[in-house]
N, C-alpha and C positions, 0 to 999 in steps of 0.2 A: 381488358383494354380500358384505360382511364381517359378522362376528358382531354388530356394533353397529347395523347398518342397521334391524332391527326396532325397536330402542329409539329410534333417531332418528326413525323414522316415527311412532311413538307420541307422542313429544315434540312433533313438528310438529302432529299432530292435536289434542293437548291445548292447545298454544299458540293455535292457530286458534280452538278452541272458547272459550277464556277471553277472547280479544280480542273475539270476536263477542258474548260476554255482557257486555262492557263493561270488562274489565280493561285497564289502561294498560300497554302493552308497554314504554314508556319508563321505567317505575317498577318495578324488580326486586322490591321488597317487595310491591307490589300483585299482581304475577304469582304470587309464592310464596303469598300469602294466598289468592288465588282458587283456585289449584291444590289447596291443602290442603282448602278447603271443597268443591270439585268432587269430589275423590277421597275425601271423607269420612274424612280423616285427623285425627289429633290431634297438635298440636305442644306439646311440654313443654320448658320451659327448666329446666335443672339447673345447680347450681353447678359451676364449672370443677373438674375433678378428681373429680367424683362417681363412685363405683364403677360405677354403672349405665352410664356412658359407656365403660367398659372401656379407658380411655386415649385415646379418640378425642375429637374436637371435636363430632361428631354421629354418630348412627346411626339406622337405621330398623328397627323391629321389624315385619316383614311380618305376623306372626300377629295382633298387636293393632292394627295400623294406626297406630302411634305413632312420631313422629319426636322423638328426644331430642337437644337441643342444649345446648352449654355456654353459660351466660349470661355477660354481660359483653362489653365491647368495643363497637365501632361497629355500627350497623344494617347498613351495607354489608358488613361482615365476616360478619354472620349470614346474609345472603343468599348469600354465597359457599359457606357450608357445605352 
């Protein structure tokens, strides 16, 4: 067992739960949207280069439950973040 195994196991449980609830596993954005709702997170799109991103394309603030992502580009790229 490596250090990432608990993370993988949690991801598998979440994936299974989302699919059981009706999320389409063949549509990445549907899975992201369902996970955000299930985990009661907030997704915020910021302009690319916004200081809140601290030079990153996306970041997660665990304390507030907020995912900040750089706006712009294709939806498929957003899912990769």
